[in-house]
Each structure stands twice: as C-alpha cells, then as structure tokens.
C-alpha positions, 0 to 999 in steps of 0.5 A, a space after each residue: 768375234 774370234 774363238 778365244 773371246 767366244 770362250 771368255 764369254 763361256 766363262 760368264 755363261 756356262 758354269 756346268 762344272 760347278 761343284 764337280 771334280 774331274 781328272 785330266 791325264 797327261 794334262 801338260 799336252 797340247 789338247 789336254 792343256 786346252 781341255 784343262 783351260 775350258 774345264 776351269 772356265 766352266 767351273 770344274 775342279 781339275 786334278 791333272 796328271 803330269 810326268 814330272 811336276 817339278 818340270 816348269 815346261 809341263 806345269 807353268 802354262 797350266 798353273 797360269 790358267 784362269 782359275 788354276 790357283 783355286 781349282 787346279 791340282 797337279 799330280 805325278 803319274 806314269 803310264 807304265 806304273 800300276 796304281 800311278 793314277 789312283 790318287 789323282 782319280 780318287 773322288 773324281 766325277 769323270 776322267 779325261 784320259 789324254 796321256 799317250 805318246 805322239 810320234 811317227 818316227 821311232 826306233 823301238 815302237 813297242 817301248 816308245 809307243 805301244 806299251 805306254 798307249 796300251 798299258 797306260 790306258 788299262 792302268 787309267 781305266 783300272 783306277 776308274 773302275 776302283 773309284 766309285 765316284 767316276 761316272 764317265 770316262 772320255 778317252 782321247 783316241 785319234 783318226 789314226 785308229 780309224 783310217 788305216 785299212 786294206 784296201 786303202 780308203 778312196 775318194 768315194 769312201 765316207 769315213 764314220 765312227 764304224 771305221 777302225 784301223 786294222 792292226 795287221 795292216 798297221 804292222 805290215 806298213 810299219 805305221 806304229 803310231 796308228 797301231 798304238 792308238 788302235 790297240 789302245 782304243 780296242 783294249 779300252 772298249 773291251 775293258 770298259 764293256 767288261 767292267 761296266 764303265 761308261 766310256 766315250 772316245 774322241 777321235 781327232 785328226 791332225 790338230 792345230 790352233 794356238 799352243 798353251 804349252 811352251 814347246 812344239 807338239 807333233 801336229 803343229 810341227 806339220 805347219 812349221 814344216 809347211 812354212 819351211 817348204 817341207 811336206 812331212 807326209 808327202 801328201 797332196 791332201 791334208 785335214 786339220 781340226 782346231 784344238 779348241 774345237 777338239 777340247 770342247 768336243 771332249 767336254 761336251 762328251 762329258 756334259 751330254 748325258 746321251 753321248 756314247 761311243 766314238 766321235 770323229 772330229 776332223 776338218 775338210 780336205 785341203 790340198 797342200 797348195 791351198 794351205 800354202 796359199 792361205 798362209 801366204 795371204 795371211 802372212 805376206 811377210 813370212 817367206 814360205 819356202 818352195 816345196 820339191 817333189 810335188 809329182 811324187 805326192 800321195 793322192 789319198 783322199 776320202 770323205 769324213 762324216 762329222 755329223 755325230 760330233 756336230 750333234 754334241 753342239 760343236 761348231 767348227 772353226 774355219 781353217 783360215 782362222 785356225 792357221 792364223 791363230 797357229 802361226 801367231 801363237 808360234 811367233 809369240 812363243 818364238 817357235 818359228 
C-alpha cells in the first residue's frame, strides 16, 4: 500500500479535528500544503494565510483539496506586517507557523531571509498571544537550525534535539538560511516562554516527495539537479525525509498532548552515488547526466537520532518510495 492510499484511509479512520479550527501560515508552501491536506482529511477547519490570495499559483492547489470547499478559508498576510495574521488566527484552537523564505543564494540576507523569518515569527506569535483561543503553536524550523557548529559535525556525532546551530558560525561561513532559521527559532522559544505559549518546533531536513503546489520548491529542486548531473551542495552524503511524514509529524505534535520541545525529522545518510543508482533503477528511461568533480566532494557525515519523532507515531517512508513519488510528481507537473 502506498503512502497516499494510507492517507486516504486516514480520512475514514481518524477525524481528530472534528469541530476544531486551526491556522496554517504560508499555506501555499510545499510542506504547508501537505499539512493543510492532512488537516482537512482529519476533519479540521483550516484558515490558511498566503501572500496573495489572487495568485492562482498560491491558491488553486489548496482550493482543489478534498474538503477545501467546506473547510478551508484563505487570508492575505505578510510576514513583515504587524497584526497581519490577527484575523486568520482569531478563534483558532492551534496555529502551524510554516511561513518563512527558503533560499540558499541571496544578495541581501537581512532583507531576503532574516527579517521575514525573525520578524514574521514574532508577528505570528504575537497574534497567538492575543488570541485567547490558541492552545498550542507548532513552528516549522529546520535541521539548518541544528547542524551548523564549530567544530563541524563528524561521523561519530549523534545529533539530537539538544543541538542548536551557532549563529556566529553561520555568519562567519555566510550560511544565511541556517542563520535565519536559528535566529527565528531561538526568538520563538524566548517569546513562547516569556508569554506562556505552549509551543512545539519541528525540525525537518531536506524534504522530498510529491508536490501539491504547481511550482518547484527548493528542496525538491535538489532532486532535479541530481537528475541533471549536478551536485548542488557538492556533498558526498545527503539525507532526505518525505514531505508526507513531515506534515504528519506537525499534526501529531498538535494531537499528542504530551508533545513538547523540538522534533528532528530527517532521513538516513545516503551517498550521492546510491541516490543516483536508485533513480536509475526506478526510471531506466530517464537519462541521468554524469557528474563532474567527485574527488572534490564534501565528506561531512554524522548520525541523527529520530526516536523522539517516532514516539509521536510517525513511520518513515522508505527513500526509494519518496524518490519514486517525487519524480512521478515532477513529470506530471512538467517540471522535468
């Protein structure tokens, strides 16, 4: 049974959200769209925020989801605009804050990444503080807020939820995206603790799997690059986690009363050669371009403990299934 049919069974079996209203910020995003889909299947009423409700690329795939007609309402909101999220969050039982720019190449990191991530998070949490109805906030962070440290992680290191990226190291290495996620998550914990907000953070790694949105997102673009013979991070090792597992982890973080703190969700370490081999096996007709510069590849490897997220009831999709479903989705959307 594939993952999608598992989720369709969820529709009949688990209606935990009946009568509950939740908000998803940045609802048109890759992970957020799957969170919205699963919430609707579980019977929640969803209030989603998007930057531009008149842009079909941000809204059409959401409005086409099962249950959207009855249970999804979209609101305009801007991360940098104070009080922008108040209307969407008012009356909600819980909030999933996923909205944050994802890019690794920027010309102005402060404007393009840090301000939207940091100020946006505080704007959303402020709205949660002012809404008496909100019982829990789930913040989408990233392993980018976990892994950038000095000295760098090595093969004997076991990464868990106690690991935080070091902002100074991020700045010195010009790792602007990890810096934005680290500053935003640190600020979120400080604000939540100072204002009595029950907050949980989910820290996914590179996320792949089928796309609901019509445009290519950053993490799935890594697979497109590999298909095209590129090694985007010049790395020998990659880890990928399935978007459906990441979305479910967010929802389990809401539905499990004892859920607390951070939850790292990431896949096993695979070499770039192993990933290419799986892709060749799955899609023999796809012409996988050869890569150059293998001898120069970054060797960084480490272990990741994912027991905490497994204890929420999240079962991991095998990488082979994720890669297959990713490529099929890319083909269907004419993105490769």
